[in-house]
C-alpha positions in Angstrom: 18.4 77.7 39.8 20.8 80.5 39.0 20.3 83.7 37.1 17.6 83.7 34.4 18.9 84.2 30.9 16.6 86.9 29.6 18.4 87.0 26.3 17.1 83.6 25.5 13.5 84.9 26.1 14.0 88.2 24.2 12.6 86.7 20.9 9.2 86.5 22.6 9.0 90.2 23.2 6.4 91.7 20.8 5.0 88.2 19.9 1.3 88.4 19.0 -1.6 86.0 19.0 -5.2 86.4 17.9 -8.1 84.2 19.1 -11.8 84.4 18.2 -15.0 83.2 19.9 -18.7 83.9 19.9 -20.4 85.2 23.1 -23.4 82.9 23.5 -26.4 82.7 25.7 -25.1 79.3 26.8 -21.8 80.6 28.1 -23.6 83.4 30.0 -26.1 80.8 31.5 -23.2 78.7 32.7 -21.3 81.8 34.1 -24.4 82.9 36.0 -25.1 79.4 37.3 -21.6 79.3 38.7 -21.3 82.8 40.2 -24.9 84.2 40.1 -25.4 85.6 43.7 -22.1 87.5 43.4 -22.6 89.1 40.0 -23.7 92.7 39.8 -27.3 92.8 38.5 -26.9 96.1 36.8 -24.6 94.8 34.1 -27.4 94.0 31.7 -27.3 90.9 29.5 -23.5 90.4 29.7 -22.1 89.9 33.2 -18.8 91.5 34.1 -15.7 89.2 34.1 -17.0 86.9 31.4 -14.3 88.1 29.1 -11.9 85.9 31.0 -14.0 82.9 29.7 -13.8 84.0 26.0 -11.3 83.4 23.1 -9.3 80.9 25.2 -6.3 78.8 24.3 -7.6 75.3 23.3 -4.4 73.2 23.1 -4.9 69.4 22.8 -4.1 67.2 25.8 -0.9 66.0 24.1 0.4 69.6 24.2 0.0 70.1 28.0 2.8 70.1 30.6 2.6 68.0 33.8 1.0 70.9 35.6 -1.9 71.1 33.1 -0.7 74.4 31.4 0.2 74.5 27.8 3.7 73.3 27.1 6.3 76.1 27.2 7.5 77.9 24.1 4.3 78.7 22.3 2.9 82.2 22.6 4.2 82.6 26.1 8.0 82.5 26.5 9.7 79.2 27.8 10.6 80.6 31.2 12.7 77.9 32.9 10.8 78.0 36.2 8.1 75.3 37.0 5.3 77.2 38.7 3.1 79.8 37.0 0.4 82.1 38.5 -1.5 85.3 37.8 0.3 88.2 39.6 -2.1 90.9 38.7 -3.3 93.2 35.9 -5.1 96.4 34.8 -8.5 96.3 33.1 -10.0 99.2 31.2 -13.7 99.0 30.2 -14.4 100.9 27.0 -17.6 99.5 25.7 -19.9 96.6 26.6 -19.6 93.2 24.9 -22.7 92.0 23.0 -24.3 88.6 22.8 -24.1 86.9 19.5 -21.1 88.9 18.3 -17.7 87.5 17.4 -15.3 88.4 20.2 -11.7 88.8 19.1 -8.8 88.7 21.6 -5.6 90.3 20.3 -2.7 89.6 22.6 1.0 90.7 22.6 4.0 90.1 24.9 4.9 93.5 26.3 7.6 92.9 28.9 9.7 90.2 30.5 11.5 91.0 33.7 13.5 88.9 36.1 13.7 89.6 39.9 15.0 87.9 43.0 12.3 87.0 45.5 12.4 85.5 49.0 12.0 82.0 47.6 14.3 82.4 44.7 14.2 83.8 41.1 11.0 85.2 39.7 10.1 86.1 36.1 7.3 88.5 35.4 5.7 88.4 31.9 3.3 91.2 30.9 0.8 90.5 28.3 -1.5 93.0 26.7 -5.0 91.8 25.6 -7.5 93.7 23.6 -11.1 92.4 23.4 -13.2 93.4 20.4 -16.9 92.8 20.0 -17.5 92.9 16.3 -15.2 95.7 15.3 -15.5 97.7 18.5 -12.7 97.7 21.1 -14.4 96.9 24.4 -11.8 95.9 26.9 -8.1 96.5 27.2 -6.1 94.6 29.8 -2.5 94.5 30.9 -2.0 91.1 32.6 1.1 90.0 34.5 2.1 86.4 34.9 4.7 85.3 37.5 6.9 82.3 37.2 8.8 80.9 40.2 10.4 77.9 41.7 8.2 75.3 43.5 8.5 75.9 47.2 6.1 76.3 50.2 4.1 79.3 49.1 4.4 82.4 51.3 1.1 83.0 53.0 2.0 86.3 54.7 1.0 87.3 58.2 -2.6 86.8 59.3 -4.4 89.9 60.5 -4.9 90.3 64.2 -8.7 90.0 63.7 -11.1 89.2 60.8 -11.0 92.8 59.6 -13.3 95.8 59.8 -16.9 94.6 59.8 -17.9 97.9 58.2 -16.2 97.0 55.0 -17.5 93.4 54.7 -20.0 93.1 51.9 -20.6 89.4 51.4 -19.1 85.9 52.0 -18.9 82.6 50.3 -17.4 79.2 51.0 -15.6 78.0 47.9 -15.6 74.2 47.4 -14.1 71.8 44.9 -17.3 71.9 42.8 -17.0 75.7 42.4 -13.3 75.4 41.5 -14.1 72.7 39.0 -16.9 74.6 37.3 -14.7 77.8 37.0 -11.9 75.8 35.6 -14.3 74.4 33.0 -15.6 77.9 32.2 -12.1 79.1 31.5 -10.7 75.8 30.0 -8.0 76.0 32.7 -6.4 72.6 33.2 -3.9 73.8 35.9 -4.0 70.9 38.4 -3.7 73.0 41.5 -7.4 73.8 41.2 -8.8 70.3 41.1 -6.1 67.7 41.8 -5.5 67.7 45.6 -2.6 65.3 45.5 -0.8 67.3 42.9 -1.5 70.7 44.5 -0.3 69.6 47.9 2.5 67.1 47.1 4.0 68.6 43.9 3.3 72.4 44.2 3.3 72.4 48.0 0.1 74.2 48.6 -2.0 73.5 51.7 -5.0 72.6 49.6 -6.8 73.3 46.3 -6.1 76.8 45.2 -8.9 79.3 44.4 -8.3 80.8 41.0 -7.0 84.4 40.7 -9.4 85.2 37.9 -12.3 83.9 40.0 -11.4 86.2 42.8 -10.9 89.1 40.3 -14.4 88.4 38.9 -15.9 88.6 42.4 -14.1 91.9 43.2 -14.9 93.4 39.8 -18.6 92.8 40.4 -18.4 94.1 43.9 -16.8 97.3 42.7 -19.5 97.7 40.0 -22.2 97.3 42.7 -20.5 100.1 44.7 -20.3 102.4 41.8 -23.6 101.4 40.2 -21.8 101.3 36.9 -19.0 99.2 35.3 -15.6 100.4 36.6 -13.7 102.2 33.8 -10.5 101.2 35.5 -9.9 98.1 37.6 -6.4 97.3 38.7 -5.9 94.0 40.6 -3.1 92.0 42.2 -2.6 88.7 44.0 -1.3 88.9 47.5 -1.2 85.3 48.8 -2.6 81.9 47.8 -6.2 81.2 49.0 -6.6 77.5 49.5 -9.5 75.3 50.6 -11.0 74.9 53.1 -11.7 78.6 53.7 -14.3 81.3 54.0 -13.9 83.9 51.3 -14.8 87.4 52.5 -15.4 90.2 50.1 -14.6 93.7 51.4 -15.1 97.2 49.9 -13.9 100.6 51.0 -14.8 103.4 48.7 -15.9 107.0 48.1 -18.7 106.5 45.6 -16.5 107.1 42.5 -13.4 105.0 43.4 -12.2 102.6 46.1 -10.5 99.4 47.1 -11.9 95.9 47.2 -10.3 92.8 48.5 -10.7 89.1 49.3 -9.6 87.7 52.6 -10.1 84.5 54.5 -11.8 84.0 57.9 -8.5 84.8 59.6 -8.1 88.2 58.0 -5.4 87.1 55.5 -5.8 89.1 52.2 -5.4 87.0 49.1 -6.5 89.4 46.3 -6.9 93.2 46.1 -8.0 95.7 43.5 -8.4 99.4 43.1 -11.3 100.7 40.9 -12.5 104.0 39.5 -15.6 105.1 37.6 -13.6 107.3 35.2 
């Protein structure tokens, strides 16, 4: 595909969307049942990262694309590239969410940028989300989505060893059940997370793909445990696809008030990284 026509996407700049939900005990129970051992136990009644499970897009099956995402041209711009993934984002925690309150997610398209990558054209779309609990602003997030051609994903270079054991905090072995349950929590129908044939034959991954938000949730809770408080700032980015089968290792290197957390596999390949700070 040649150069991306950004003028055709310009009408989506500034587009807004508002969704509402109620934070229920039932959702929290399902979230804890899925990720419990890796959630920071100092968060109180509302675990960190659950905002990615709230005020979701609920498009009908007839409005989905082949990949399971919503068809192009709704709130998000109709970027003419077939593959879409989280690239990263910045989360600012302002106040805690409260159980039983209406959660409002206000979203707006902030930027659309085209770049040339190793595998072809890339388009980065930046979306700003504000999460309100009742009438209180609780979380502000800048999220970046990357669109690309379908090709064999770049996996990067494996580390020479499994990494510094002094930074390793915990491990888990993700499986298709975990990916299915997290897809259900986030109403995410992207087929790379549950349809092995589609993931490997159509989008050319080596296996089912571990969600970016799932890895970000694990890292957010790891950072909170290191700080012993919810990070005020949490800035994350995807580095390489993490596919099954794998061991997911969670690492932290920090000073007590700030630091870096990351996910890597058993070979030392980093898939997701984040910087955090208490203030």
